N, C-alpha and C positions, 0 to 999 in steps of 0.2 A: 672309537680309538682315542687316541691321548687328544686331553685339549691344548689344542696346537697355543704356543707362547710368542705373542709380540708384546713390545717395546717402542715406545718409542726417544731416541734423544731431548735433553731440557739444554741451553741452551738465553744467557741474556743479554737481550739488546743492550748494546754500547750503547751504539749512532747507528743516529736515524738519518738515510742518504736523500730519498729523494719522493713524490709522491709521483702514484699510478696514478693520474686523474683516469679514469672507466665509471662509469657507470656512478651508483651514488656512495661507493661503501669506500673510497679511499685509502688502496693498497699501498705502501710504501716500499723502495730497496728499504733492506736494515745494516745493519752488522752485524753480529754478538760475537761475544767475550771467546768462538775458538775459530776467529778471526774470516770467517765466511758468510756473501750476504742472501739475505732471500729478501723473497717478498712478504709483506709480512700483513698478515688477515688479519685485521680487529678487533675485538669484541666487542666495542663504545658502534661500532660504526651500521650502517643501515640495518641489520636483518641478524642486527648482536648474535649471540650466541649459536643463537643456531642458526646459522651461515657456520658458522666450524666444523662443530658437529655434523655436516653436512659433505661438511668440502672432507675432512678427517674420511669418512665413515669409506664416503665413496673412489675419495685415492686408493685408502687401505684396500677394497677389496676389485677396485684394475688390478693393485700391486699383485693380490694374492688368487688375477689369473691370468697374470703374465700380461699386465699392458701397463706401458711406461709410463711413468710419473715422475714427478722431484720426489729427492728425500721429507718430506714433514719434521716438523721439531715441535716444542710445544716449547715456546719462545714468553720470557717473561720480562717485564715495560713494569721498572722501575719508578716510583709516586711521581719520585724528582723527574722521570725523566723527559717530558714536557715542556720546563718552566720556563729555559729559553729560548723557542724554539714563537718564532713573530707571529707566521701565521696566527691568526688567531682561531679561523679552522680545523687548522691541525691541531693547534695546541689545546683547543677543548674533544679533537679526538683522544690528543693520551691521553691525555685525567681520565678519559669516558675508560681508559684500557688497562688500567695499574690489573696488575693481575697477570695470568696467565693469557701466552695471543695464540700465534697458528703460523709455523712460520716452511715456505715452500719453498727447499733448495735454489737460486737466480741461477738459470741457464743463461749465464751472458753469450751474446754473440747468435741469440736464439729467434728464426721467424716466424711470423705470424702465419701460419699450413692459410693457403691460398686455392678452393678444387678449383681451380681455372689454371692455376699452373702447378698444382702438385698432385699429382696422383696415388692412388690408393690402395692396396687389394684388396681385393672383395675377399680374403679372409679377415684382413684386419678390421676394415671397414666393421663383416658383422658383426666383427669381434667387439666392438665401442658401441653400435649400435645397441645391440645387444643390450649393456651391461647400462648404461640410456633409458635404458627401458624398465631394468630393476628400478632405476635409481629414483627413474620420473625424472630426467633431465631436463627440464626444459629449455635447457641454455645451449645448445652445439649447431645451433642454425649456420646458414650461411652468412649471417650479417651475424653474428658471434660465433665464432668459431671453435673457439675459447680448446687449441690445439698449440702445437710451434712442431717449429721445425727446427732437428738440434742435433748437429752431427751426422749429420742425413738419413735420422729416425727422428717420425713423429710423437709425439710428450700432448697427455693430456695432461688439462688446468685447469684452477677454477666447476668445483662442485657443490660452491654456497648456494644453486638453486634449485639442486633436486632435491628428495625426502619432500616437497613440497604439503605433504599431508600432515608434517611437525610443524606448522604456522594455523592451524586451525583444532589446535594441542587443548584446547578447552573445551569444544563442543563439536567430537571426533566421534560419530558413529563407531562400531564395532572396527579395529585397527583389521577384523580377518576380512571384514565388507573391505575396506582401503583394500590393499593392500592384492584384493585381486580384480580390484578395477584392471581393463587395458590401461594402454597412455594414447592417449588418441595425439598429443604433438609431437610424437614422433614422425610423423608430414613433413615435417620444415625440418627433420635430419638432415644435414651436411652431406651425410657418408652413405640414406637410405636410398637415396637412386645405384653403388656399389653393391653395397649387403646382401648380395645372393648366395648369400653361403651360410643364411640363419637357421634353416630347422638341425644343423649341424652345431654349428655353433648351440647354438641349445641342448641338444644333448652331449655334449661337451665339459658347459660351463654349468649345464646345473648337477654336474655329480662329483668340480670343480668340487662346489659352492656348496660344502657341508654345512647343517646347523652350527660343526663345532666353526667354522672359522669364523660366518658369522657371530658367537659369543664372540667371538678370540676379539675382531676388529671394535665392536662397540665398545667394548671395557677397557679401549686401549681411553677410550670418552673423558677425561679428566671429571671425578667430583665438582668441580670449584664450577665447573660451565653447568652442569647440574642442578643445584643447590638455588628454589626459586624461582627456579624455571618461568618463563614464563609460558601461562598456559594448564599452567599445573593443577593441579591439587595440591592444598598440603598435607597432605596424606601423602601425596607423591616425594621418593624421599631421591637417588640417585638407581639407586637400584633398584626401583621399579620404575622407573622411565628410558635403562639399560633396555626391560626386562619388553617396553612396549617397543621400540626398536628392532630388538632379537624378537620379536615376531611377524614384526613388519616382513623385513624383506624377509626371513625362513619359509611364511606365507608365499612371496613374493617368488623366490625361488621354487618352492613346491607345483606354485600355481601358472607357472610361464606359458604356458600354450597358449593365457587370455592376450598375456602382450604382444606375444609370438606370430599371433594372425591377425594383430592390431599391425604390423607390424607389416604384413606379406601382404596384407590390402591394403596401405599405404605404399608401398612399394608396386600395386601394379600400374600406377600412373606414371609411374617413369619405365614401363616396357611396354 
């Protein structure tokens, strides 16, 4: 098949509006030169560019699979941007984040998903559980659902903790071995009790998520984030680093029975 073509818009950050003091990464609401507000994820925060890479790949794969995620943009931050910021912690963060960052369209008026109040049908729950197994996303629990209700629809946010294999980049064993592992933390997934259609979703999503789509998503990651990549060898240029992500994801889809069976086993505790 023809190689799919994907792209992200680029914007210039023009105004820092307010921090979102959640966790250690200090995302913020910021305005860009297109007049829209974005939740800005900073390259200089917490896990650095690897959190941005996980956010980009996770969000765009979710979009390909038909799940709702806010639009992503590549958000450029000028060196002069943080000089007038009075908060020293935020000023340091802005200085460390000059260059390309990642923005998620701000869903004004959205509310946090609450599993006690908000219900999800079995198909959607199964789709999200499958996606998070694929991405090894440890951060969709009852304590921190990372889902929003906006216009009466469920939206997925914050995939920065996904693809955690890349935090061991410098000491990775076989990428294939990493990709074939089951995902044990799925037992804590907030939607697992409702995910009764996992085998059906596995068949559908395996067919949708072709190597060509995986390649197209990984190619969206900017070179700027992959130069001097933390843990990478000097010989690993951006193309080599992208190749590892592509191999990991393609292998994981091909061997999805490993994480599917783990999820089905974990779900027995709720039945």
